[in-house]
N, C-alpha and C positions, 0 to 999 in steps of 0.2 A: 442407464450407466450411472454409477455412483459418483459422488464428488471426487473421491480419491482416484477413481479410474480416469475421470476427466482431467484431473490435475496431472496424473502421470502422462497421459497423452499430450496434454498441453506443454509439458516440459520436455517433450521428446527432442526438440531441436537443440535445446541447451544441454541435455544429457549427451547427445551425440557429439556436441562441441567439446565437452570435457572428456568423456570416456574415449572418444575417437582420437583425441589428440594426446591424452595422457598415457595411453597404452594400458598395460595390465595393472589393475589396482588390487589384485588379489594377493600380491606378495606381502611378506612380512615387512613391518616398518624398518627394522634393522637392516634387512637385506636391501631395501630400497635406497637407504642412505649410503650404502657402499657402492651404488651405481649412480654416478653423477647425471647420466643421461635421463634416468627415470625422474629424478627431482626436477631437472630442467624442463622436461616434457610436461610435468604436472604444473609447474609455474606458468609455462606458456599457455596451457589449456585454461587455467583459471583467469589469466589476463585476457585471453581471447573471448572468454564468456562474460567479460566486463566486471569481474570481481574487483579489479583495481590492483595496482602494484603494492601499495602499502598493506592492504588487507591480505594479499597473497603472501607477502613475506611473513606476516604474523601467523597465517595458517600453516605455512611450512615449518615455522618455529614451534608451533603447538604440536604438530605431528612429530617433530624431532624429539620433543620432550615427553611424548606419550610413552607409557610403560609397555612397550612391545605391542603385539597384536597385528591385525590386518591393516594394510595401508588404507583401504577404502573406509573401514570403520573409523580410523583415526581422522581421516579427511572429513567424514560426515560430522564427527563431534566438533572439529575445529570450525567448520562452516556454520553449524548451528549456533555456536557462541558468537560468531561474527554477525549473525542475523538478529541478535538481541542487543538493545541499548545497554550502555555500560552498567546502569543501575541493576539490570537483571542478569548480567553475566555471572556475578558473584553468586546469585541465587541458584543459577543453573549448576555451577561448579559444586556448590555445597550439597545440593539435593540430587546430584547425579543425573540431570536431565529428566527428572520425574515428569510423567505426562501431565500431572495436574498443574504444573507451572508453565507448560509449553505454550498454550494458546494465548495470544495477545488479548488484552482486556478491551472488549468492544462495547461494553456497557458505557454509554456516554456519562461524563461527569456531571452534566447539567441537562438542560432541555433544548438547547439550540446548537446545531452543527452547521457551521459555515463551510461550504464546499467550494474550493477554489482550484484553478488550473487553467492552462491555455486552451484555446479552442481546438477541437479535434481529438482530445484525449478520451472522449466519451463521458464527460462530466454529467450532463443531464440524464443520460441513460443510467449512469452509476447511481445517481440520486434516486431514481425510480427503483432500482434494485435494492438499495439500502432501505427505502420505504417498505418494500415488500418483506425484506428480511426482518425488520423490527415489528411489523404488523403480525407476522406469523409467530412472533414471540410475545404477543400480548400487549404491545405498545400501541397507543393511539398516535397517529402521525399526521403532520401537515407539511406542505411544500410552500416555499416562497419563490416565485419565478423572477429572480433578481437579475437575470441576464437579459436586460431590456435592449441591449445594443445589437443582439442577434435576433432578428425577427422570428426565426423559426423556433428559438429556444423556449419561449413562453408557450407557444402552441404545442410543442413537443411535450413539455412537462404537463400541460393541461390534459393532453390525451392520456398520458400515463396516469395522472390523477383520477380521471374518469374511469379508466380501466381497473385501477386498484381500489377505487372507492376512497381516495384521499383528497381532502380539501386543498385547493391550490389558491394562494393569494397572488393575483396577477397585477401587472402595471401596464401602462401603454407602451407601445413600441417606441424606443428612443427616449423613454421617460427616465426619471431619476431612480436608479437601482436602490439607492439608500432608502428612498421612500417606501419601496416595496418591502425591503427588509424590515423597516420600522413597523409597517402595517402587519407583517407576518408575525413579528415578535410580540406585538401588542395583542393580536388575535389569539395567538397560542396561550398567552398568559391569561386572558379573560375567559377562554374556553376551558382552560385546565388540560390542554392536550399534552401528552407526555413528551413529544419530540417534534421539533421544527427543523427541517432540512432546507437550507437557504442556497439556491443556485446563484452564481455570480458570473459577471462578465469575464471572458477569457482573453479579450483583445480590445484595446482602445487604440487611438492613433499613435501612441508611443508608450513605452513601458512605464515611464514615470507616471503618466496619467492613470494607467491601470492600477499601479500600486497605491496611488493616492486614493483612488476610488474604493479599493478594497479596505483601506484604513477607515475611510468614511463610513462604509457599510458596517464595519465592526463597531465604530463609535455609536452609530444610531441604534444598533441592536441593544447596546449597553444602556442607552437612554430609555428605551422602551421596556427593558427587562434587565435591571442591574445584575451584574455577574455573568451575563451572557454576551457573546457566545462562549460557552465553556469549552467548545471544541472547534478547531480549525483544521480541516482535513484537505490535503492536496491530492488530486487525482493525477496520476502520472502514467503515461503510455510507455510500457517496457520497451517497445520497438525503438523509441528515441534514444535509449541508452544513455551515454555520458552527456549528450545534449540535454536530455530531460533532467538529468541530475543538476546541471548548471541552472536550468530554469527553476528547479526546486530550491536551490540556494537563494536565488533572488527573491522568491516568494517568502522564504523563511526569514530573510533579513527584514522584509517589510511588514509581514503579518505572521508572527511566530506560529509555527505549526505545532499541533499536538499529535498528528498522525498522518500517515501516507496510505493511499490506496493505489495499488499498481494493477493496471489493466493490460490486456492483450499479451499476456505471457505466452500464449499459445502461438504467437506470431513471430517469435524471435529466438535466436540461438544465444542471446545475451541475457538470459535470466539471472545471471550473476550480478546484474545491476542492483539487485535488492541489497547486496552487501554494502557497497559504498553509500547507498541511500541512508541506511541505518547508521553507518559509521560516521558519515560527514554531517548529517543533519541532527543526529542524536535523538531522534524520535522513532517510535515504533511503527511498523507497518501494520495497519489495522485490518485491511481486506486485500485479497488478490482476486484477479479475474482471469479466466482462461476460455472465455466464450461469450456469446451474445445472449444466452438464456438467463433468466433471473437467478437460477440455481448455480450459475457459473461464477458468481461472486460470493466468496465465503470468507469468514474470519481467517486471518493468517496465523498459522502454527508453524514455528520454525522447524520443529522436528518432523512434522508431517511433510513440510515442503522439501526438506533435504532427503527424506526417505523416498518421496515420490520422484525426486530428481534422479536418484540412483536406482529407482525401481525396486526398492526393498520394502518388504511387508512391515507394517507397524505391529509390534507385539500387542497382544490383547491383555489388558489389565484385569 
């Protein structure tokens, strides 16, 4: 099964939430706005899919301003714009949603990616998938097992490293995660490895300690390798919906994010949560996941996502 087919299947619950609630999307835009119940149903469907009230109002207004055409097509264009940070929306409008600007930039700005998120979102597994993704594209990769507070995390990452042929910098259980990050960044620099993925703790005994620990990890990486980590990516479980978004805001306030990875989209009818993630954090979604296999994590493409959501074929360029 291809990635697009897996994505379509994974978004089935969200697709049913929107199309099943909004009713017919095949009518013309002008006709839809003469029927108040159609627009109200569409608003309810988007909110129920976790798109959020503010974004829903903007989407409805974008549809209203569209120059005629099919309601579903206008909705797809409006959703695609919402899934891009402000800086890229103007580019999309100017170029008419050209395929060459759709895919998020997943080439890291530097050499170190610090991966953060609460326990249970699949952070360690996601790091392994990212490692495989970049290796298949010619990058040399290392892991740093910085989640020393969860005994199984280091072991899990070590198993993945052995399986993928990726070197893993380990620390002792309960040890200083910042020390592991420092060693990893130093080793990457001395070896000339292209990319270091740093796992981090997802839970300490209170949120303040967790955030302070993440800041410390960030500082020591910069000491070992000035200018790094160039990327801080948050792993977020789509199933958690608005609760996950609130978590993301707290992380962003403490350790400014450069991207978000959304996992488990196949397990929720609230895939619309991607919209407020982009809208409220102002950072791009880098990767999305719809399953447990390595190939089930792929770079995020807003047009591809929206077309898969509505089960519409992507035109061949």
